[in-house]
N, C-alpha and C positions, 0 to 999 in steps of 0.2 A: 734738234734742240733737246729732245727727251734724253738723249745720250749725255749731253752737256749737263743737264739738271741731275741726272743719275750720278755723274761724276762728282757734282757738288755735294750731293747727299752722302756719298762715300767718305768725303773729307770732314764731315761734321762730327765732332766728338761730343760726349756728354757735357764736358765743361763749357762748351760753346753756349749751351742752353742756360748755363748759370748766369751768363751776362744779362739775359732777359729779366732775371729776378733781382740781380744785384745793381743794375744800372737803369732803372725804369725811366729816370728823367731824360737821360741822353737818348735812349731808345725811342721814347715817346716823341722827343723833339725831332729826331731824324724821320720817324714815320709820318708825323704830321706834315713836315715840309715836303717829303717825298710825294704825298698824295694830295697836296693842296697847291703849292707853288708851281710844281712842274706841270700838272694837268692844266691849270688856269693860264699859265704863261704860254703853253702850247696853243690853247684855244685863242688867246689874244693875238699871238703872232700869226696864226692862220688867217684871222680876220684882217689884221693890219696889212699883211702882204697879199691879201686876196688870192690865196692859193686855190688852185682847182680842187674839186671835190676829193679826188683820189689822194692828192698830196696832203690836203688838210686832214683827212682821215688818218693817214699814216703818221703825221706829226703828232696828232692827238693821241694815237695809240701808244707812241713812244713815251709821251708825257705822262700817260696813265700807268705805265709799267713799273714794277718794283726795281730795287737796286740791282745792278748787274754784278756777276761774280768777279769781273775784272776790277771792280772797285776795291776788293780786298787786297789784290796784288798792288794796285796803285797806292793804297794806304800804307802798305808795308814799305814801298819805295820812298814814300814821303815821310817816313818815320812817324806815322800816325798811330792811333790806338787800333791795332788790327783786330783784337778781340771784340771791341765795340763795333767795328765795321762788319765783321762776320755776323754778330748778333743782329744788327740792323738788316742785313741782307736776308737772314733766316726769317725774321718777323715779316718783312715786307713781301717776301716770296711766298710764304705759307698763306698769307692773307690776300695775295694777288687774285686767286680765283673769285673772290668776292669783290674786292675794291676795284680792280681794273675794268671788268665788264660794266659795273654800275657807273663809274666815271665816264667811260666811253659812251654809254647810253645817254647820259645827261649832256655831255659836251658835243658829241658828234651827231646827235639825233637830228640836228637842223640840216645836216648835209645828206645823211643816208639813213636807211632803216636799220636799226641795231637790235639784234636779239640777245637779251641778257642771258637767257638760259643756254643758248648755243655757245656763247663766249665763255660762260662759266664752265661748261662741259669740256671745251677744248683746253682751257687753262688747267683744269683738274688733270686731264690726260697728259698734257705736255709738261706741266710743272709739278703739281702736288704729288701725283703717284710716283714719278721717277725719283723725286727728292726723298719722299718717305721710304721708298724701296731701298734707296742707297743708305739711308740712316739705319734701317732694319738690318740690312746685310752686314753693315759694319758692326752692329751690336752682336750679331751671330758669329762673325768671323773676324774679330779685331786684329789678331796676329797676322793672318793672311793678307788682310787689307793693308795693314801697316807696312808689310814687306813690298807692296807695289805703290805705296802712297805717293812717291815722288813722280810717278808716271801719270797719275790721275788728272792733275791740272792740264797736262799736255793733251789728254784725250778730249777734255772739254774745249780746249783752245782750238784743236784741229776741227772739231765738230762745228764750232761757231764760225771759224774761217771759211769752211766749206759753204755754210749758209750764206755768208756775206758775199763771197766771191761769185757764187752762183747767181745771186740777185743782181749784183753790179754787172757781171758779164752779160746777163740777159737783157740789161737795160742800158748798156754803155752809151748808145747814141742819145737816149732820152736824158741821161744824166747831164750831158754836155749842154742841154738847153734849159736846165732847171736852176738858173742863177739865183732866183729868189729863195729857193729851197735851201741852198747853201748858206745864205745869210741867216735864215731861220734856225738852221741847225746850230750854227756858231753862237747866235744870240741866246737861244734856249739853253744850251749847255752852260754858257757863261752866267746866265741868271741863276742856275742851280748852284754853281760853284761859289758865286759871290754871296747869294742868300744864305747858303749853309755856313759860310765863313762869318758873315755879319751876325747871324742869329746865334751862332756858337759863342761868339765873343760877348754878345749882349747877355747871354745866359751864364756868363762867367765860367765857361768850360776852359780847361787848360789847352795848350796848343795841340797836343796829340789827339785829344777828343774833338776839338774844333776841326782839325784836318780830316778826321774820319767822317764826321757829319757832312762836311762840305763835299767830299769826294763821293760819298754814298748818295747824296741828294743829286749831285750833278751828273752821275753816270747811271743811266737806266739799263735794264735788260732789253736791249734793242732786238735781240734774237727772238724774244717772246713777241714783240710787236710784229715782226716779220711773220712768225708762225701764225699768230692770231689773224693777221690780215689775209694770209693765204687760206686759212681754214674757214673764215667767216665772211670774207668780202671778195669772193671770186669774181664778182662783176665789177670790181674796182682794182684791176691788176696793178696799177701804179702805187697803190697804198703800201706795197712792200718796200718801195724805194726809199722813203725817209728812214726807215729802220736800218737799212743797209748803210746809208751814208752816216747816220748817227753812230752806228757801230764803229766805223772807221775813225770818225772825228773824236768820239769819246776817249779812245785810247791815246790819241795824239794830245788832246787838251789835258787829259788826266796826267799824262807824263810831264807836260810843261808845268802844270800846277804843282806836281810833286817836286 
C-alpha cells in the first residue's frame, strides 16, 4: 500500500493544491460527508446485521478511511470534475492519520480494544510519508517523473490488486459463508453514492461537481483498511476481509454509477 500511496504522491502537481484554496465549499462538503456518513452508516449496518466482531471491525475500518485513488479515475470516466476529486482525495488522505484512528476508536471501541496512537503511527507510515515523499520527489525531478507519468497509475493499481487478491485468496472459503457481509458492502457503498449525489444537488453544485463528490464519498481507500487491520488487529484476522470485498465492489459499483 505504501508503494500505491507513493505512486499517488508522484502524480500530484502544484496546481492540484490550488483546488484546496479555490473550492473550499465543495472540498468541505466532500470531507464532512466522507468522515460522518460513511463511518456512521458502517457502524449502524454492523449493528443491524449483527456482524461478528472481526467483520464489524473491518466494515467500520473501511467506513472511516479516506477517499480511494480509484475515485479519481471513476470521476474521469463519469465526466465529473476530476480536479475537485483529486483535491478531495488529497485532503482526506493527508488528514487520515488523525481522522481514521479517532473515528475507529469511537465507533469500534465497543467491539475491540483500539489504540489510537498505534493506528496513527501505522497510518503515518503507510499513507502520509509515502504520499509526501512522492510529492517531494516530483518537485525535485518534474521532467523525469513526467516522462514516466503514464506508468505510475499502473504501479499503484498492480500494488492494490496484489493486496486484494492475496486477502481474497487466503480467505476464499470464508468469503463463501459471509452472505451478510456482502449485503453490508453493497448497502454501505450505495449510501455513500446516493448521499453524495443528494447533498451535492441540495448544495446547488453543477453536475460534474456533484458527480465528483458522490464518487469520492462512495469509494473509500479499502487498501488502507486492510493495511490497518493487519498492522493493528492481528488477533482479529478476518478484519481484513471487508476491505478486500469492498475494494472489488467499489470499482464495480463506481463504474456502474459512472
